[in-house]
N, C-alpha and C positions, 0 to 999 in steps of 0.2 A: 539530581541537577537542579541546581538553583537559578534563578531568572538570569543574573550575568553569564552564564553558560549558556543559555539557551538564545540569549542575544548574540554572544559572540558567535556561534553555529550560525546563526541566521541573518548574521550582517552579511556572509558572502554569497553571492551570486552562487559559486558553484555547490554550495550548502543549499540552497535553494533547489538547485534542480536537481540536485541526488534526491534530496527528499519527495519530490513531485515524482520523479520516475522509480523510486522505490514504492508511494505509495499508487501510484499506476499501474507496477507491479502485483501489489498485495491485491487492489481491486481487480484485477484478471482472474488471478488465483480463483478468488472467492466467487467469481459468475462462473467459471468452470466448474467448479465447486457444485453450484447450486444445479447446472445444466445436468453435469453428471449424476447428481443425486436423484435428480427430476426424471431421469432417463430409467435410471436404476430401479425407481420404484413404481414406474409407469410399466416396467418389463415383470415385474414380481406376477 
């Protein structure tokens, strides 16, 4: 992906909102995974 594609993608508000919601989903999954691993390790 070159800079032109990047700028075109981020020019639209919808694209920005989609990427934010994707980032939130990823962040949520990471947090859930860390919590799950913590409980799993603690339960060993």
